[in-house]
LOGUKE-741884 format. One record per residue: residue number from 1; residue in three letters; x, y, z of N, C-alpha, C in turn. Coordinates in steps of 0.1 Angstrom, whole numbers, plus 5000, padded with zeros to 4 digits. Layout:
% LOGUKE-741884
@n->NUM res->ALA neast->X nnorth->Y nup->Z caeast->X canorth->Y caup->Z ceast->X cnorth->Y cup->Z
...
***
This chain:
% LOGUKE-741884
@n->1 res->MET neast->0496 nnorth->2290 nup->8176 caeast->0495 canorth->2274 caup->8176 ceast->0505 cnorth->2271 cup->8168
@n->2 res->ALA neast->0513 nnorth->2260 nup->8171 caeast->0523 canorth->2259 caup->8158 ceast->0517 cnorth->2250 cup->8153
@n->3 res->LEU neast->0522 nnorth->2254 nup->8134 caeast->0517 canorth->2245 caup->8122 ceast->0524 cnorth->2234 cup->8121
@n->4 res->ARG neast->0515 nnorth->2222 nup->8121 caeast->0525 canorth->2208 caup->8120 ceast->0528 cnorth->2205 cup->8108
@n->5 res->VAL neast->0540 nnorth->2200 nup->8102 caeast->0549 canorth->2198 caup->8090 ceast->0557 cnorth->2187 cup->8091
@n->6 res->VAL neast->0555 nnorth->2179 nup->8076 caeast->0563 canorth->2170 caup->8071 ceast->0576 cnorth->2176 cup->8063
@n->7 res->LEU neast->0583 nnorth->2174 nup->8071 caeast->0593 canorth->2180 caup->8059 ceast->0599 cnorth->2168 cup->8052
@n->8 res->ASP neast->0602 nnorth->2168 nup->8036 caeast->0610 canorth->2160 caup->8033 ceast->0623 cnorth->2162 cup->8030
@n->9 res->ALA neast->0632 nnorth->2151 nup->8026 caeast->0647 canorth->2151 caup->8024 ceast->0650 cnorth->2160 cup->8019
@n->10 res->CYS neast->0642 nnorth->2165 nup->8005 caeast->0651 canorth->2177 caup->7999 ceast->0650 cnorth->2190 cup->8004
@n->11 res->VAL neast->0643 nnorth->2192 nup->8014 caeast->0637 canorth->2203 caup->8023 ceast->0650 cnorth->2206 cup->8036
@n->12 res->LEU neast->0649 nnorth->2192 nup->8040 caeast->0667 canorth->2189 caup->8048 ceast->0678 cnorth->2190 cup->8046
@n->13 res->TYR neast->0682 nnorth->2189 nup->8032 caeast->0690 canorth->2191 caup->8027 ceast->0702 cnorth->2202 cup->8027
@n->14 res->PRO neast->0693 nnorth->2215 nup->8022 caeast->0695 canorth->2226 caup->8018 ceast->0699 cnorth->2232 cup->8032
@n->15 res->VAL neast->0715 nnorth->2234 nup->8038 caeast->0717 canorth->2238 caup->8050 ceast->0708 cnorth->2252 cup->8061
@n->16 res->ALA neast->0709 nnorth->2265 nup->8047 caeast->0699 canorth->2277 caup->8053 ceast->0685 cnorth->2273 cup->8050
@n->17 res->LEU neast->0676 nnorth->2269 nup->8044 caeast->0667 canorth->2260 caup->8048 ceast->0664 cnorth->2255 cup->8055
@n->18 res->ARG neast->0670 nnorth->2244 nup->8059 caeast->0668 canorth->2239 caup->8073 ceast->0671 cnorth->2243 cup->8082
@n->19 res->ASP neast->0684 nnorth->2253 nup->8083 caeast->0685 canorth->2253 caup->8098 ceast->0673 cnorth->2271 cup->8099
@n->20 res->SER neast->0670 nnorth->2271 nup->8090 caeast->0655 canorth->2278 caup->8091 ceast->0644 cnorth->2279 cup->8093
@n->21 res->LEU neast->0643 nnorth->2266 nup->8087 caeast->0631 canorth->2258 caup->8094 ceast->0632 cnorth->2252 cup->8110
@n->22 res->LEU neast->0640 nnorth->2248 nup->8113 caeast->0641 canorth->2242 caup->8127 ceast->0643 cnorth->2253 cup->8136
@n->23 res->ARG neast->0647 nnorth->2267 nup->8128 caeast->0647 canorth->2278 caup->8136 ceast->0634 cnorth->2277 cup->8147
@n->24 res->LEU neast->0626 nnorth->2281 nup->8136 caeast->0614 canorth->2283 caup->8134 ceast->0604 cnorth->2274 cup->8146
@n->25 res->ALA neast->0608 nnorth->2260 nup->8142 caeast->0601 canorth->2252 caup->8149 ceast->0603 cnorth->2251 cup->8165
@n->26 res->GLU neast->0619 nnorth->2256 nup->8164 caeast->0619 canorth->2261 caup->8185 ceast->0613 cnorth->2274 cup->8182
@n->27 res->LEU neast->0615 nnorth->2284 nup->8177 caeast->0603 canorth->2296 caup->8185 ceast->0587 cnorth->2292 cup->8184
@n->28 res->ASP neast->0588 nnorth->2281 nup->8182 caeast->0570 canorth->2274 caup->8178 ceast->0561 cnorth->2280 cup->8173
@n->29 res->LEU neast->0566 nnorth->2282 nup->8159 caeast->0555 canorth->2284 caup->8152 ceast->0555 cnorth->2270 cup->8136
@n->30 res->LEU neast->0565 nnorth->2259 nup->8141 caeast->0563 canorth->2252 caup->8133 ceast->0560 cnorth->2240 cup->8141
@n->31 res->GLN neast->0552 nnorth->2227 nup->8140 caeast->0558 canorth->2214 caup->8142 ceast->0561 cnorth->2208 cup->8134
@n->32 res->ILE neast->0575 nnorth->2201 nup->8138 caeast->0581 canorth->2192 caup->8128 ceast->0581 cnorth->2183 cup->8129
@n->33 res->VAL neast->0578 nnorth->2171 nup->8124 caeast->0573 canorth->2154 caup->8121 ceast->0578 cnorth->2147 cup->8110
@n->34 res->TRP neast->0587 nnorth->2137 nup->8113 caeast->0594 canorth->2133 caup->8098 ceast->0595 cnorth->2114 cup->8103
@n->35 res->SER neast->0596 nnorth->2109 nup->8097 caeast->0604 canorth->2095 caup->8092 ceast->0615 cnorth->2096 cup->8093
@n->36 res->MET neast->0623 nnorth->2083 nup->8101 caeast->0630 canorth->2076 caup->8097 ceast->0637 cnorth->2076 cup->8080
@n->37 res->ARG neast->0626 nnorth->2069 nup->8075 caeast->0620 canorth->2068 caup->8060 ceast->0630 cnorth->2081 cup->8056
@n->38 res->ILE neast->0624 nnorth->2098 nup->8062 caeast->0624 canorth->2105 caup->8056 ceast->0636 cnorth->2111 cup->8057
@n->39 res->LEU neast->0646 nnorth->2109 nup->8068 caeast->0662 canorth->2107 caup->8075 ceast->0667 cnorth->2104 cup->8071
@n->40 res->ASP neast->0666 nnorth->2089 nup->8064 caeast->0677 canorth->2084 caup->8059 ceast->0681 cnorth->2089 cup->8044
@n->41 res->GLU neast->0666 nnorth->2091 nup->8037 caeast->0669 canorth->2100 caup->8028 ceast->0671 cnorth->2110 cup->8023
@n->42 res->MET neast->0672 nnorth->2114 nup->8038 caeast->0684 canorth->2129 caup->8040 ceast->0694 cnorth->2127 cup->8036
@n->43 res->ARG neast->0701 nnorth->2115 nup->8043 caeast->0718 canorth->2113 caup->8046 ceast->0717 cnorth->2109 cup->8028
@n->44 res->LEU neast->0714 nnorth->2104 nup->8020 caeast->0711 canorth->2098 caup->8005 ceast->0713 cnorth->2106 cup->7994
@n->45 res->ALA neast->0707 nnorth->2127 nup->8000 caeast->0702 canorth->2133 caup->7988 ceast->0696 cnorth->2126 cup->7982
@n->46 res->ILE neast->0684 nnorth->2120 nup->7984 caeast->0671 canorth->2118 caup->7973 ceast->0661 cnorth->2126 cup->7977
@n->47 res->LEU neast->0662 nnorth->2132 nup->7962 caeast->0642 canorth->2138 caup->7963 ceast->0636 cnorth->2130 cup->7963
@n->48 res->ARG neast->0623 nnorth->2137 nup->7967 caeast->0612 canorth->2126 caup->7967 ceast->0599 cnorth->2137 cup->7966
@n->49 res->HIS neast->0587 nnorth->2133 nup->7960 caeast->0579 canorth->2142 caup->7957 ceast->0564 cnorth->2137 cup->7966
@n->50 res->PHE neast->0554 nnorth->2143 nup->7972 caeast->0542 canorth->2141 caup->7978 ceast->0535 cnorth->2142 cup->7971
@n->51 res->PRO neast->0526 nnorth->2137 nup->7962 caeast->0517 canorth->2135 caup->7951 ceast->0505 cnorth->2142 cup->7961
@n->52 res->ALA neast->0492 nnorth->2154 nup->7958 caeast->0489 canorth->2159 caup->7967 ceast->0476 cnorth->2146 cup->7971
@n->53 res->ASP neast->0471 nnorth->2138 nup->7958 caeast->0461 canorth->2128 caup->7963 ceast->0462 cnorth->2118 cup->7970
@n->54 res->ALA neast->0473 nnorth->2114 nup->7973 caeast->0480 canorth->2110 caup->7981 ceast->0477 cnorth->2112 cup->7999
@n->55 res->CYS neast->0482 nnorth->2122 nup->7999 caeast->0482 canorth->2129 caup->8012 ceast->0465 cnorth->2135 cup->8012
@n->56 res->GLU neast->0457 nnorth->2138 nup->8007 caeast->0450 canorth->2141 caup->8010 ceast->0438 cnorth->2132 cup->8022
@n->57 res->PRO neast->0439 nnorth->2121 nup->8019 caeast->0427 canorth->2113 caup->8028 ceast->0437 cnorth->2114 cup->8043
@n->58 res->TYR neast->0447 nnorth->2122 nup->8044 caeast->0453 canorth->2119 caup->8058 ceast->0454 cnorth->2132 cup->8062
@n->59 res->GLY neast->0448 nnorth->2142 nup->8052 caeast->0445 canorth->2159 caup->8061 ceast->0463 cnorth->2165 cup->8056
@n->60 res->ILE neast->0468 nnorth->2161 nup->8047 caeast->0480 canorth->2167 caup->8047 ceast->0480 cnorth->2176 cup->8035
@n->61 res->GLU neast->0482 nnorth->2188 nup->8041 caeast->0486 canorth->2203 caup->8024 ceast->0498 cnorth->2199 cup->8020
@n->62 res->VAL neast->0500 nnorth->2199 nup->8013 caeast->0511 canorth->2198 caup->8007 ceast->0518 cnorth->2207 cup->8000
@n->63 res->ILE neast->0530 nnorth->2210 nup->8009 caeast->0530 canorth->2232 caup->8000 ceast->0544 cnorth->2228 cup->8006
@n->64 res->ALA neast->0551 nnorth->2240 nup->7995 caeast->0567 canorth->2241 caup->7987 ceast->0571 cnorth->2248 cup->7995
@n->65 res->PRO neast->0585 nnorth->2248 nup->8004 caeast->0592 canorth->2255 caup->8014 ceast->0593 cnorth->2270 cup->8012
@n->66 res->ASP neast->0593 nnorth->2275 nup->7999 caeast->0591 canorth->2285 caup->7999 ceast->0573 cnorth->2295 cup->8006
@n->67 res->ASP neast->0563 nnorth->2290 nup->8000 caeast->0557 canorth->2288 caup->8005 ceast->0551 cnorth->2287 cup->8015
@n->68 res->LEU neast->0554 nnorth->2283 nup->8025 caeast->0553 canorth->2281 caup->8040 ceast->0560 cnorth->2291 cup->8046
@n->69 res->LEU neast->0571 nnorth->2292 nup->8039 caeast->0584 canorth->2303 caup->8048 ceast->0576 cnorth->2313 cup->8044
@n->70 res->CYS neast->0567 nnorth->2319 nup->8033 caeast->0561 canorth->2328 caup->8030 ceast->0546 cnorth->2333 cup->8039
@n->71 res->ARG neast->0538 nnorth->2317 nup->8040 caeast->0529 canorth->2322 caup->8048 ceast->0532 cnorth->2323 cup->8063
@n->72 res->LEU neast->0542 nnorth->2317 nup->8069 caeast->0548 canorth->2319 caup->8080 ceast->0552 cnorth->2335 cup->8085
@n->73 res->LEU neast->0561 nnorth->2344 nup->8073 caeast->0563 canorth->2358 caup->8071 ceast->0553 cnorth->2367 cup->8072
@n->74 res->GLU neast->0543 nnorth->2361 nup->8069 caeast->0534 canorth->2372 caup->8067 ceast->0520 cnorth->2366 cup->8079
@n->75 res->SER neast->0520 nnorth->2357 nup->8084 caeast->0513 canorth->2354 caup->8097 ceast->0520 cnorth->2358 cup->8111
@n->76 res->SER neast->0536 nnorth->2358 nup->8112 caeast->0544 canorth->2360 caup->8124 ceast->0555 cnorth->2368 cup->8122
@n->77 res->ALA neast->0551 nnorth->2374 nup->8114 caeast->0567 canorth->2383 caup->8109 ceast->0571 cnorth->2385 cup->8122
@n->78 res->PRO neast->0573 nnorth->2394 nup->8130 caeast->0579 canorth->2395 caup->8143 ceast->0590 cnorth->2383 cup->8145
@n->79 res->THR neast->0585 nnorth->2369 nup->8148 caeast->0591 canorth->2360 caup->8153 ceast->0601 cnorth->2353 cup->8140
@n->80 res->VAL neast->0598 nnorth->2355 nup->8124 caeast->0607 canorth->2351 caup->8117 ceast->0615 cnorth->2360 cup->8116
@n->81 res->VAL neast->0615 nnorth->2375 nup->8116 caeast->0625 canorth->2383 caup->8118 ceast->0635 cnorth->2382 cup->8126
@n->82 res->ARG neast->0628 nnorth->2375 nup->8140 caeast->0634 canorth->2374 caup->8152 ceast->0644 cnorth->2360 cup->8147
@n->83 res->MET neast->0641 nnorth->2351 nup->8144 caeast->0647 canorth->2340 caup->8140 ceast->0658 cnorth->2345 cup->8128
@n->84 res->LEU neast->0658 nnorth->2348 nup->8119 caeast->0672 canorth->2355 caup->8109 ceast->0676 cnorth->2364 cup->8116
@n->85 res->ARG neast->0674 nnorth->2371 nup->8124 caeast->0687 canorth->2379 caup->8127 ceast->0695 cnorth->2370 cup->8142
@n->86 res->GLN neast->0687 nnorth->2358 nup->8151 caeast->0695 canorth->2352 caup->8154 ceast->0700 cnorth->2342 cup->8144
@n->87 res->PHE neast->0697 nnorth->2338 nup->8134 caeast->0707 canorth->2331 caup->8125 ceast->0721 cnorth->2335 cup->8119
@n->88 res->SER neast->0716 nnorth->2348 nup->8121 caeast->0731 canorth->2358 caup->8117 ceast->0740 cnorth->2357 cup->8127
@n->89 res->ASP neast->0735 nnorth->2356 nup->8139 caeast->0746 canorth->2360 caup->8149 ceast->0748 cnorth->2350 cup->8154
@n->90 res->ASP neast->0745 nnorth->2335 nup->8150 caeast->0752 canorth->2322 caup->8152 ceast->0760 cnorth->2321 cup->8143
@n->91 res->THR neast->0760 nnorth->2327 nup->8132 caeast->0772 canorth->2321 caup->8125 ceast->0782 cnorth->2325 cup->8126
@n->92 res->SER neast->0792 nnorth->2319 nup->8120 caeast->0806 canorth->2316 caup->8123 ceast->0816 cnorth->2312 cup->8114
@n->93 res->ASN neast->0826 nnorth->2317 nup->8110 caeast->0837 canorth->2311 caup->8097 ceast->0828 cnorth->2303 cup->8082
@n->94 res->PRO neast->0826 nnorth->2311 nup->8077 caeast->0819 canorth->2326 caup->8078 ceast->0808 cnorth->2330 cup->8088
@n->95 res->ALA neast->0808 nnorth->2343 nup->8089 caeast->0804 canorth->2349 caup->8096 ceast->0791 cnorth->2354 cup->8082
@n->96 res->MET neast->0774 nnorth->2356 nup->8087 caeast->0766 canorth->2358 caup->8078 ceast->0760 cnorth->2370 cup->8085
@n->97 res->SER neast->0754 nnorth->2379 nup->8075 caeast->0747 canorth->2388 caup->8081 ceast->0734 cnorth->2382 cup->8080
@n->98 res->VAL neast->0724 nnorth->2396 nup->8081 caeast->0707 canorth->2384 caup->8080 ceast->0712 cnorth->2388 cup->8065
@n->99 res->ASN neast->0712 nnorth->2392 nup->8054 caeast->0714 canorth->2397 caup->8042 ceast->0719 cnorth->2380 cup->8036
@n->100 res->ASP neast->0730 nnorth->2383 nup->8037 caeast->0735 canorth->2367 caup->8037 ceast->0725 cnorth->2357 cup->8037
@n->101 res->VAL neast->0720 nnorth->2356 nup->8049 caeast->0713 canorth->2344 caup->8054 ceast->0696 cnorth->2347 cup->8043
@n->102 res->LEU neast->0698 nnorth->2358 nup->8037 caeast->0689 canorth->2356 caup->8029 ceast->0688 cnorth->2350 cup->8019
@n->103 res->LYS neast->0702 nnorth->2354 nup->8013 caeast->0707 canorth->2349 caup->8001 ceast->0705 cnorth->2336 cup->8000
@n->104 res->ALA neast->0713 nnorth->2329 nup->8014 caeast->0716 canorth->2316 caup->8014 ceast->0700 cnorth->2308 cup->8012
@n->105 res->VAL neast->0694 nnorth->2308 nup->8018 caeast->0674 canorth->2311 caup->8020 ceast->0669 cnorth->2309 cup->8008
@n->106 res->GLY neast->0671 nnorth->2315 nup->8004 caeast->0666 canorth->2325 caup->7991 ceast->0669 cnorth->2310 cup->7976
@n->107 res->ARG neast->0682 nnorth->2311 nup->7978 caeast->0684 canorth->2296 caup->7967 ceast->0670 cnorth->2287 cup->7964
@n->108 res->SER neast->0665 nnorth->2279 nup->7978 caeast->0654 canorth->2271 caup->7980 ceast->0642 cnorth->2277 cup->7982
@n->109 res->ALA neast->0641 nnorth->2288 nup->7988 caeast->0632 canorth->2303 caup->7987 ceast->0631 cnorth->2314 cup->7984
@n->110 res->PRO neast->0633 nnorth->2317 nup->7973 caeast->0636 canorth->2330 caup->7963 ceast->0627 cnorth->2338 cup->7969
@n->111 res->LEU neast->0608 nnorth->2337 nup->7967 caeast->0600 canorth->2342 caup->7971 ceast->0599 cnorth->2347 cup->7981
@n->112 res->PHE neast->0603 nnorth->2341 nup->7995 caeast->0607 canorth->2342 caup->8009 ceast->0614 cnorth->2354 cup->8012
@n->113 res->ALA neast->0629 nnorth->2352 nup->8004 caeast->0642 canorth->2360 caup->8005 ceast->0631 cnorth->2371 cup->8005
@n->114 res->GLN neast->0627 nnorth->2373 nup->7990 caeast->0627 canorth->2388 caup->7988 ceast->0612 cnorth->2397 cup->7993
@n->115 res->ARG neast->0605 nnorth->2390 nup->8002 caeast->0593 canorth->2392 caup->8010 ceast->0602 cnorth->2397 cup->8022
@n->116 res->ALA neast->0609 nnorth->2388 nup->8029 caeast->0617 canorth->2393 caup->8040 ceast->0625 cnorth->2405 cup->8039
@n->117 res->ARG neast->0634 nnorth->2405 nup->8023 caeast->0642 canorth->2414 caup->8022 ceast->0632 cnorth->2428 cup->8021
@n->118 res->THR neast->0624 nnorth->2428 nup->8017 caeast->0616 canorth->2438 caup->8015 ceast->0609 cnorth->2452 cup->8034
@n->119 res->LEU neast->0605 nnorth->2439 nup->8038 caeast->0604 canorth->2439 caup->8051 ceast->0611 cnorth->2445 cup->8058
@n->120 res->LEU neast->0622 nnorth->2436 nup->8059 caeast->0634 canorth->2443 caup->8068 ceast->0639 cnorth->2457 cup->8064
@n->121 res->THR neast->0639 nnorth->2458 nup->8051 caeast->0636 canorth->2475 caup->8047 ceast->0628 cnorth->2484 cup->8050
@n->122 res->GLN neast->0614 nnorth->2479 nup->8053 caeast->0609 canorth->2483 caup->8059 ceast->0609 cnorth->2488 cup->8072
@n->123 res->LEU neast->0614 nnorth->2477 nup->8078 caeast->0618 canorth->2483 caup->8095 ceast->0633 cnorth->2495 cup->8093
@n->124 res->GLY neast->0636 nnorth->2494 nup->8083 caeast->0651 canorth->2505 caup->8081 ceast->0663 cnorth->2491 cup->8082
@n->125 res->GLU neast->0665 nnorth->2482 nup->8083 caeast->0674 canorth->2473 caup->8083 ceast->0683 cnorth->2474 cup->8068
***
């Protein structure tokens, strides 16, 4: 079952992070929801924070992108690894290796990138 998440503009702005999260949604690990306001913010590159006390009444858990990706890696490692490989395969101009993808995602999600590299090393990649 896909985890339902609201992505704020600050998550949608970094290309590698946005691409990773959208690919995970395509693989049915995430169900992404957002509003026109959030999309407008993305276009304007405005960062917004969600106070937990404002989200709790609606059953929304506030979670940082790095923590979200780490949770998905822990719960669905084969799917996340498949997404990373596909992300790499889909890049051109410049082409990016899986390590390059993790380096780019790691700018916004460093713990995830580190854990993913460790897992890939254990898998012999």
